[in-house]
C-alpha positions as CSV (number, residue, x, y, z in Angstrom):
1,M,5.9,11.6,-28.6
2,S,4.2,8.3,-27.9
3,I,4.8,6.3,-24.6
4,V,6.2,3.4,-26.7
5,R,8.7,5.7,-28.3
6,I,9.8,7.1,-24.9
7,R,10.3,3.6,-23.5
8,Q,12.4,2.7,-26.6
9,F,14.6,5.8,-25.9
10,R,15.0,4.7,-22.3
11,M,15.8,1.2,-23.2
12,A,18.4,2.3,-25.7
13,D,20.0,4.7,-23.2
14,C,20.1,1.9,-20.6
15,L,21.6,-0.5,-23.1
16,L,24.3,2.0,-24.2
17,S,25.2,2.6,-20.5
18,K,25.7,-1.1,-20.0
19,M,27.8,-1.4,-23.2
20,C,30.0,1.5,-22.1
21,S,30.4,-0.1,-18.6
22,K,31.7,-3.2,-20.3
23,G,34.1,-1.0,-22.3
24,I,35.5,0.6,-19.2
25,A,35.9,-2.8,-17.6
26,A,37.7,-4.1,-20.7
27,V,40.2,-1.2,-20.5
28,I,40.8,-1.8,-16.8
29,G,41.3,-5.5,-17.4
30,G,43.8,-4.6,-20.2
31,I,45.7,-2.3,-17.8
32,L,45.9,-5.0,-15.1
33,I,47.3,-7.5,-17.6
34,H,49.8,-5.1,-19.0
35,L,51.0,-4.1,-15.5
36,T,52.2,-7.7,-15.1
37,L,53.6,-7.9,-18.6
38,G,55.6,-4.7,-17.8
39,N,57.8,-6.8,-15.5
40,L,60.0,-6.9,-18.7
41,Y,61.1,-3.4,-17.9
42,S,62.5,-4.4,-14.5
43,F,65.0,-6.7,-16.2
44,G,67.8,-4.1,-16.0
45,N,67.3,-4.1,-12.2
46,M,66.8,-7.8,-11.8
47,M,69.7,-8.7,-14.0
48,T,72.2,-7.4,-11.5
49,Y,70.9,-9.8,-8.8
50,M,70.4,-12.8,-11.2
51,A,73.8,-12.4,-12.9
52,S,75.5,-11.9,-9.5
53,Y,73.9,-15.1,-8.1
54,M,75.0,-17.2,-11.1
55,H,78.4,-15.5,-11.4
56,V,79.2,-16.3,-7.7
57,R,77.4,-19.7,-7.2
58,V,76.8,-21.3,-10.6
59,D,79.4,-20.3,-13.2
60,S,82.0,-17.6,-12.9
61,S,82.0,-17.1,-16.7
62,I,78.4,-15.7,-16.5
63,D,78.6,-11.9,-16.6
64,Y,76.5,-8.8,-17.6
65,G,77.8,-9.1,-21.2
66,N,76.3,-12.6,-21.8
67,F,73.4,-12.4,-19.4
68,I,71.6,-9.9,-21.7
69,W,70.8,-13.0,-23.8
70,V,67.9,-13.7,-21.4
71,N,66.2,-10.4,-22.1
72,S,67.0,-10.7,-25.8
73,I,65.3,-14.1,-26.1
74,T,62.3,-12.7,-24.3
75,T,61.9,-10.0,-26.9
76,A,62.7,-12.4,-29.7
77,A,60.0,-14.8,-28.4
78,Q,57.5,-11.9,-28.4
79,G,58.3,-11.2,-32.0
80,C,58.1,-14.9,-33.1
81,F,54.8,-15.7,-31.4
82,M,52.9,-12.4,-31.3
83,V,51.1,-13.2,-34.6
84,F,49.8,-16.5,-33.1
85,G,48.4,-14.5,-30.2
86,G,46.3,-12.5,-32.7
87,L,45.2,-15.5,-34.6
88,L,44.3,-17.4,-31.4
89,E,42.2,-14.5,-30.2
90,K,40.2,-14.7,-33.3
91,K,39.5,-18.4,-32.7
92,I,38.9,-18.6,-29.0
93,G,38.2,-15.1,-27.8
94,P,40.1,-12.6,-25.7
95,K,39.5,-14.1,-22.3
96,I,41.0,-17.5,-23.0
97,T,43.8,-16.2,-25.1
98,C,45.0,-13.9,-22.3
99,F,44.4,-16.6,-19.7
100,V,46.8,-19.0,-21.6
101,G,49.4,-16.3,-22.2
102,C,49.4,-15.0,-18.6
103,S,49.7,-18.5,-17.2
104,L,52.8,-19.1,-19.4
105,L,54.4,-15.8,-18.3
106,S,53.9,-16.5,-14.6
107,A,55.0,-20.1,-15.0
108,G,58.2,-19.0,-16.6
109,I,59.0,-16.6,-13.8
110,M,58.2,-19.2,-11.1
111,L,60.2,-22.0,-12.8
112,T,63.3,-19.7,-12.7
113,H,63.3,-20.5,-9.0
114,Y,64.8,-23.8,-10.0
115,T,66.6,-23.0,-13.3
116,I,68.7,-20.3,-11.7
117,E,70.6,-23.1,-9.9
118,V,71.3,-24.9,-13.2
119,S,72.7,-22.8,-16.0
120,L,72.3,-19.6,-18.0
121,F,70.7,-21.6,-20.8
122,A,68.0,-23.0,-18.4
123,V,67.3,-19.5,-17.2
124,T,67.0,-18.3,-20.8
125,M,64.4,-20.9,-21.4
126,T,62.2,-20.0,-18.4
127,Y,62.7,-16.3,-17.6
128,G,63.5,-15.6,-21.3
129,L,61.6,-17.9,-23.8
130,L,58.6,-19.0,-21.7
131,S,58.0,-15.5,-20.4
132,G,58.3,-14.0,-23.9
133,L,55.8,-16.6,-25.2
134,G,53.4,-15.6,-22.5
135,I,53.8,-11.9,-23.3
136,S,53.3,-12.5,-27.0
137,L,49.9,-14.2,-26.4
138,S,48.7,-11.6,-23.9
139,Y,49.9,-8.3,-25.3
140,V,47.8,-7.4,-28.4
141,T,44.4,-8.7,-27.3
142,P,43.7,-6.0,-24.6
143,L,44.6,-3.3,-27.2
144,A,42.2,-4.8,-29.8
145,C,39.4,-4.9,-27.2
146,G,40.0,-1.3,-26.1
147,M,40.0,0.0,-29.7
148,K,36.8,-1.9,-30.5
149,W,35.0,-0.3,-27.6
150,Y,36.3,3.2,-28.3
151,P,37.0,3.5,-32.0
152,D,37.2,7.3,-32.0
153,R,39.9,7.5,-29.3
154,K,42.2,4.8,-30.4
155,G,45.5,6.6,-29.6
156,F,44.4,7.6,-26.2
157,I,42.9,4.1,-25.3
158,N,46.0,2.4,-26.5
159,G,48.1,4.8,-24.5
160,M,46.1,4.1,-21.4
161,I,46.5,0.3,-21.7
162,V,50.1,0.2,-22.7
163,A,50.8,2.7,-19.9
164,G,50.2,-0.3,-17.7
165,F,53.0,-2.1,-19.4
166,G,55.3,0.9,-18.8
167,L,54.2,1.3,-15.2
168,G,54.6,-2.4,-14.4
169,A,58.3,-2.0,-13.6
170,L,57.4,0.5,-10.8
171,G,56.1,-2.2,-8.6
172,S,58.4,-4.9,-9.8
173,T,61.6,-3.0,-9.4
174,N,60.7,-1.8,-5.9
175,F,59.6,-5.2,-4.8
176,Q,62.7,-6.9,-6.2
177,T,65.1,-4.5,-4.5
178,M,63.3,-4.4,-1.1
179,Y,63.0,-8.2,-1.1
180,L,66.6,-8.9,-2.2
181,N,68.6,-6.0,-0.8
182,P,66.7,-4.3,2.0
183,D,69.9,-3.1,3.6
184,N,71.1,-1.3,0.4
185,L,74.4,-3.3,0.3
186,P,76.7,-2.1,-2.5
187,P,78.1,-4.4,-5.1
188,E,81.8,-5.4,-5.0
189,K,84.4,-3.5,-7.0
190,D,83.8,-5.9,-10.0
191,G,80.1,-4.8,-10.1
192,Y,78.6,-8.0,-8.6
193,F,76.7,-8.5,-5.4
194,K,78.4,-11.2,-3.2
195,D,76.7,-10.9,0.2
196,P,75.5,-14.4,1.2
197,D,72.2,-13.3,2.7
198,L,71.3,-11.3,-0.4
199,L,72.2,-14.2,-2.7
200,N,70.2,-16.6,-0.6
201,R,67.1,-14.6,-1.3
202,V,67.4,-14.6,-5.1
203,P,65.6,-17.9,-5.9
204,G,62.6,-17.1,-3.7
205,V,61.8,-13.8,-5.3
206,F,60.6,-15.6,-8.5
207,I,57.8,-17.5,-6.6
208,A,56.6,-14.3,-4.9
209,L,56.5,-12.4,-8.2
210,G,54.7,-15.2,-10.0
211,V,51.9,-15.5,-7.4
212,I,51.3,-11.8,-7.4
213,F,51.2,-11.6,-11.1
214,L,48.7,-14.6,-11.4
215,V,46.2,-12.8,-9.2
216,M,46.3,-9.6,-11.2
217,Q,46.3,-11.4,-14.5
218,Y,43.3,-13.6,-13.9
219,L,41.3,-10.7,-12.6
220,G,42.2,-8.8,-15.8
221,C,41.2,-11.7,-18.0
222,L,37.7,-11.8,-16.4
223,L,37.2,-8.2,-17.2
224,L,38.2,-8.4,-20.9
225,S,35.5,-8.4,-23.6
226,K,34.8,-7.2,-27.1
227,P,31.6,-5.6,-28.4
228,R,29.5,-7.2,-31.1
229,S,30.1,-4.3,-33.4
230,D,32.9,-1.8,-33.9
231,H,31.0,1.2,-32.5
232,H,29.5,0.5,-29.0
233,C,30.9,3.3,-26.8
234,W,30.4,6.7,-28.4
235,Q,29.5,10.1,-27.2
236,Q,26.1,11.6,-28.3
237,Q,26.8,14.6,-30.4
238,E,24.7,17.7,-30.4
239,G,21.6,17.3,-32.5
240,E,22.2,13.5,-32.7
241,S,19.2,11.3,-31.7
242,L,19.6,8.3,-29.5
243,L,19.3,4.9,-31.3
244,V,16.3,2.8,-30.5
245,P,16.7,-0.9,-29.8
246,S,15.7,-1.9,-33.4
247,E,18.4,0.5,-34.8
248,I,21.0,-0.9,-32.4
249,E,20.0,-4.4,-33.5
250,N,20.6,-3.4,-37.1
251,I,24.1,-2.1,-36.2
252,E,25.0,-5.3,-34.5
253,E,23.8,-7.3,-37.6
254,S,25.6,-5.1,-40.1
255,V,28.7,-6.0,-42.0
256,P,31.8,-4.2,-40.5
257,V,32.9,-1.2,-42.6
258,S,36.6,-1.2,-43.5
259,T,38.7,1.4,-41.5
260,A,41.9,0.8,-43.5
261,F,43.7,3.9,-44.8
262,V,46.1,2.2,-47.2
263,T,43.5,0.2,-49.1
264,D,39.8,0.0,-49.5
265,N,39.5,-3.3,-47.5
266,D,40.9,-4.5,-44.2
267,L,44.0,-6.5,-44.9
268,Q,44.8,-9.9,-43.6
269,P,48.3,-10.9,-42.5
270,M,49.1,-12.7,-45.8
271,E,48.1,-9.5,-47.6
272,I,50.0,-6.9,-45.6
273,I,53.3,-8.8,-46.1
274,R,52.9,-7.8,-49.8
275,N,52.4,-4.2,-48.9
276,K,55.5,-1.8,-49.0
277,T,54.1,0.4,-46.2
278,F,54.2,-2.5,-43.8
279,Y,57.9,-3.0,-44.3
280,L,58.5,0.7,-43.6
281,F,56.7,0.3,-40.3
282,W,58.7,-2.9,-39.7
283,L,62.0,-1.2,-40.1
284,I,61.1,1.8,-37.9
285,Y,60.0,-0.6,-35.2
286,F,63.1,-2.7,-35.7
287,F,65.5,0.2,-35.2
288,N,63.6,1.5,-32.2
289,T,63.5,-1.8,-30.4
290,I,67.2,-2.3,-30.7
291,A,67.7,0.9,-28.7
292,I,64.8,0.0,-26.3
293,G,66.1,-3.5,-25.6
294,Y,69.6,-2.2,-24.9
295,I,68.7,0.6,-22.5
296,N,66.2,-1.6,-20.6
297,A,68.9,-4.2,-20.0
298,M,72.0,-2.1,-19.5
299,Y,71.0,1.2,-17.8
300,K,71.7,-0.1,-14.3
301,S,74.9,-1.9,-15.0
302,F,76.1,1.3,-16.7
303,G,75.0,3.3,-13.6
304,L,76.9,0.9,-11.3
305,T,80.2,2.0,-13.0
306,F,80.0,5.4,-11.2
307,I,77.2,5.1,-8.7
308,S,77.4,2.6,-5.9
309,D,74.0,3.2,-4.3
310,D,71.8,0.3,-5.2
311,H,68.6,1.7,-3.7
312,F,69.1,5.0,-5.6
313,L,69.5,3.1,-8.9
314,A,66.3,1.1,-8.0
315,V,64.5,4.4,-7.4
316,I,65.6,5.5,-10.9
317,G,64.3,2.4,-12.4
318,S,61.0,2.6,-10.5
319,L,60.4,6.2,-11.5
320,A,61.4,5.4,-15.0
321,A,58.3,3.2,-15.1
322,I,56.2,6.3,-14.4
323,F,57.8,8.2,-17.2
324,N,57.3,5.2,-19.4
325,A,53.6,5.1,-18.6
326,V,52.9,8.8,-18.8
327,G,54.9,9.0,-22.0
328,R,52.6,6.4,-23.7
329,V,49.5,8.5,-22.9
330,C,51.2,11.7,-24.1
331,W,52.5,10.3,-27.4
332,G,49.1,8.7,-28.0
333,K,47.4,12.1,-27.6
334,L,50.0,13.7,-29.8
335,M,49.3,11.3,-32.6
336,D,45.5,11.8,-32.2
337,K,46.1,15.6,-32.6
338,T,48.8,15.4,-35.4
339,S,49.8,12.3,-37.2
340,F,52.1,9.2,-36.9
341,R,54.6,10.9,-39.2
342,I,55.0,13.9,-37.0
343,A,54.9,12.1,-33.7
344,M,57.3,9.3,-34.7
345,R,59.7,11.9,-36.3
346,L,59.9,13.8,-33.0
347,L,60.3,10.7,-31.0
348,A,63.2,9.3,-33.1
349,L,65.0,12.6,-33.1
350,L,64.8,12.9,-29.3
351,F,65.7,9.3,-28.8
352,A,68.9,9.6,-30.9
353,I,70.0,12.7,-29.1
354,L,69.5,11.3,-25.7
355,F,71.4,8.1,-26.5
356,A,74.3,10.1,-28.0
357,T,74.6,12.2,-24.9
358,L,74.1,9.5,-22.2
359,P,77.8,8.9,-21.7
360,L,78.1,12.5,-20.5
361,T,76.1,11.7,-17.4
362,R,79.2,10.2,-15.8
363,F,80.2,13.9,-15.2
364,M,76.7,15.0,-14.1
365,G,76.4,13.0,-11.0
366,K,73.4,11.1,-9.7
367,G,70.9,13.7,-10.7
368,G,72.1,14.0,-14.3
369,F,72.0,10.2,-14.8
370,A,68.5,10.0,-13.4
371,I,67.1,12.7,-15.6
372,W,68.6,11.2,-18.7
373,V,67.3,7.7,-18.0
374,W,63.8,9.1,-17.3
375,M,63.8,11.2,-20.5
376,I,64.9,8.1,-22.5
377,F,62.1,6.0,-21.0
378,F,59.5,8.8,-21.6
379,T,60.7,9.1,-25.2
380,F,60.9,5.5,-26.3
381,S,57.5,4.6,-24.7
382,G,55.8,6.3,-27.6
383,T,56.9,3.5,-29.9
384,F,54.4,1.1,-28.2
385,V,51.4,3.4,-28.7
386,L,52.3,4.9,-32.1
387,M,53.0,1.6,-33.8
388,P,49.9,-0.3,-32.9
389,T,47.7,2.7,-33.7
390,V,49.2,3.3,-37.1
391,I,49.0,-0.5,-38.0
392,E,45.3,-0.4,-37.2
393,K,44.8,2.9,-39.1
394,A,46.7,1.8,-42.1
395,F,45.4,-1.8,-42.5
396,G,42.1,-1.8,-40.7
397,S,40.8,-3.2,-37.4
398,Q,39.3,-6.6,-38.5
399,Y,42.7,-8.4,-38.5
400,Y,44.5,-6.0,-36.3
401,S,45.8,-8.4,-33.6
402,A,47.4,-10.7,-36.1
403,N,48.8,-7.8,-38.2
404,Y,50.4,-6.1,-35.2
405,G,51.8,-9.5,-34.3
406,L,53.6,-9.5,-37.7
407,L,55.2,-6.2,-36.8
408,F,56.6,-7.8,-33.7
409,T,58.6,-10.3,-35.8
410,S,61.2,-7.5,-36.0
411,Q,62.1,-8.4,-32.4
412,T,63.1,-11.9,-33.5
413,V,66.0,-10.1,-35.2
414,S,66.6,-7.1,-32.9
415,G,66.7,-9.1,-29.7
416,P,69.5,-11.6,-30.5
417,L,71.3,-8.9,-32.5
418,V,71.5,-6.6,-29.4
419,A,72.8,-9.5,-27.3
420,A,75.4,-10.6,-29.9
421,L,76.7,-7.1,-30.5
422,N,76.8,-6.2,-26.8
423,H,78.8,-9.3,-26.1
424,L,81.3,-8.3,-28.8
425,M,81.4,-4.5,-28.4
426,L,81.1,-3.8,-24.7
427,N,84.6,-4.9,-23.9
428,A,86.0,-3.5,-27.1
429,V,84.5,0.1,-27.2
430,G,82.9,0.4,-23.8
431,Y,79.5,1.9,-22.9
432,T,80.3,5.1,-24.8
433,G,80.9,3.3,-28.1
434,C,77.8,1.2,-27.6
435,F,75.6,4.2,-26.9
436,L,76.8,6.2,-29.9
437,S,76.2,3.1,-32.1
438,I,72.7,2.8,-30.9
439,S,72.1,6.5,-31.5
440,A,73.1,6.1,-35.1
441,V,70.6,3.2,-35.4
442,V,67.7,5.3,-34.1
443,S,68.6,8.0,-36.5
444,L,67.6,5.6,-39.3
445,S,64.0,5.6,-37.9
446,F,64.0,9.4,-38.0
447,I,65.0,9.3,-41.7
448,L,62.3,6.7,-42.6
449,T,59.5,8.9,-41.2
450,F,59.9,11.2,-44.1
451,I,58.8,8.5,-46.5
452,V,55.7,7.4,-44.5
453,P,52.6,8.0,-46.7
454,N,50.8,11.3,-46.2
455,G,47.7,11.0,-44.1
456,L,49.2,8.5,-41.6
């Protein structure tokens, strides 16, 4: 072998190492960003303090039943603007797109320092709408970057990144509770916190959270990047020769090959809305997010009906974040080894059973309630790794960010629907009736998995 050829091999090996280092950095950056976006899952904990503050000091008509509108508008904003995040990323790149989105999210949180003194509508605009807009612009781009760097491990990489989203509530929930209720004061008999010192601390927590998030977000944005081609980080197989620089250059200059399963070409957003399979995915995601939004907002207020230990409920929420994160990795690995059809079918079945039996935890004590909440968070977490992966697999990677954003439009319906029905049903049929209704909704996702095309 000539000296020139050896040098080419060494140059290629060095170049591939640098590429993979950028890929690892992009995944870490995505995890950092998603850790802050995951503050969404601490809403169930934070709502008890925010609703208590406003019920006592702003407007006594504000209660847990109507405060859920804040979270519902967050998820609706995600659905409404997610597609624009994907389109923006195509125009200005991943770093700037996530920078804009993260700035909006943290600004919404910090502005709540002022709006919580005004009205529920004002809080809904900042902690709900503005935060949801920020999440929508920042959510998909890190996933797109990770899958571009590691095209053969999409389910696992997606699971790793969105595990950050699931894990975000671990830090947020603990911080909120230790900041606001360090003495573990119980709520009053009506379920609201009324201690003056506790309530005095509520506005300040939004500034503290916003600053912490900005630091993490901006670091994550700096680490994000996309490769020039779809196949930069791969493992050398036995018998496979290393690429020399000229071959690498040819790959970078080649036209991307379609990865779409449903059609021969990668589909653009305006094309997938004419595809029947997309609406099947849309409905599955719609039914699942109804249940996810409800348990995220209401698990703690339900727990307060028979558990008066605030710190214990905060620990449940914090550890639920770990189950949420681990579940995403596990469901991603399961899909890689089986298929979307099998993984989502199992997920929906477990989800429906857990919701239907959740009212029984009243008779199981603290331990039983904790186990059920953790199992629910572990189960539903798979939705957020199975759905993005199947969208990319079905319709291709070239327009993935915008296409996944279209899937999120289901939340523009599910978010407000959850809030409206909860406001009407909670007083009429109680938590048991609400949980059984949600279980029936998730059962529809289970049924739909049987008509998902073979091969997905």
